[in-house]
N, C-alpha and C positions, 0 to 999 in steps of 0.2 A: 549748610546742611551736614547731617551726621552721616558718616559712612558706615555701612554695616557689612557683614560677610555673608554672602549667599553662594552656596556650593563651593565654598573654598576661594572665592575672589572677592575682592572689594569692589563695590559698585554704589552709585548714588541711586537709592531705592526709589526716591520719588520720580526721577526722571525716567527710569525703567517703567514704572507703573504708568506714567502718563503717556510714555510711547506704546505701551501694550494696549492701553485704553484707546489710543487713537486708532491703531490697527484693527481693534475689535469693533470700533465704531464703523470704520470704513467697510469692513467686511459686511456688517449687517445692512449698510447702506446699499452696498454694490448688490447684494442679494435682492434688495428691494428695486433694483433698476437704476440706481444713482450714478450717471456717468461721471460725475465730478469725484464721487467716491472711487471709481475705478481708476480714474486718472491718478488720484492721490496715491493708491496703492502701487500703481506703475512707477510714481516718482520714488516712493519709498523703496521698492524693491530694486529700482535701477541705481540708486545713490547708497543704499544700505543705511537709510536713515529711518527715524521713527520707530525704532525697535525692529526693523526688518533687516535680515541679512541680505548683501547685495546678491541678487539672483536675477540675471538677464532673461532667462526663461520665464519666470514669473512675472517680471516687469513688461516683457513683450506681451504676455497673456492679458494683463491688465490694461495695457495700452490699447490692445486690440479690442477688448470689450468696451472700453470708453469710446473708441473710435466708431465702433459698430452702433453706439447709443448716441452719436452725433457730436462728440467732443472733438472739435476740430484740432486742437493742439496735440491731442493723443496720437493722432496719425503721423504727425512729424516727429514726435518722440520715438514712437514705434520704429520708424525709418531709421533714426538715429541710432538707436541701439542695434538695429539689424546688421548695421556696418561692423559691429563687434561680434557677431554671432556666426556660427556655422549653419549651413543648410539644415543639418539634423536637428540642431538647437531651435531654430525657427520652426521646423515641422513639429517638435515637441511642443513648443508654446502654443501653436495653432490647435493641436489636439487637445491640450489643457483647455484652451478657451471653449472649444466646442463641447468638451465634457461639462464646463461650468454651465453653458446655456442649456444642456440637456437636463442637468441637475436642476436648474432654475425652473425649467418647464414642469418638471415633476413636483416641485415645491408649490408651484401655483395651481397644480391640479387637484 
């Protein structure tokens, strides 16, 4: 593959595009209530993969949403990353999950 310069750094453009596309697809599916998409977003944010920056607050939020939608493994992953988070970070993740649900209700109305 050819390397190109974007914003002053070299990167594999096709890999970034595929990763961005995966995140976009998961976000759309999550907005439609897909528990697996929420779980995949949690994995991406917890590992810093698929174009997502490592962000345990976002990961916790997505695992929380997936678990609320019945994804069993998501609850275990949420508990695992909680061990590496402060109480304040967990509270922020829970606030973001509630906000996502509230916005989801507005989108459905």
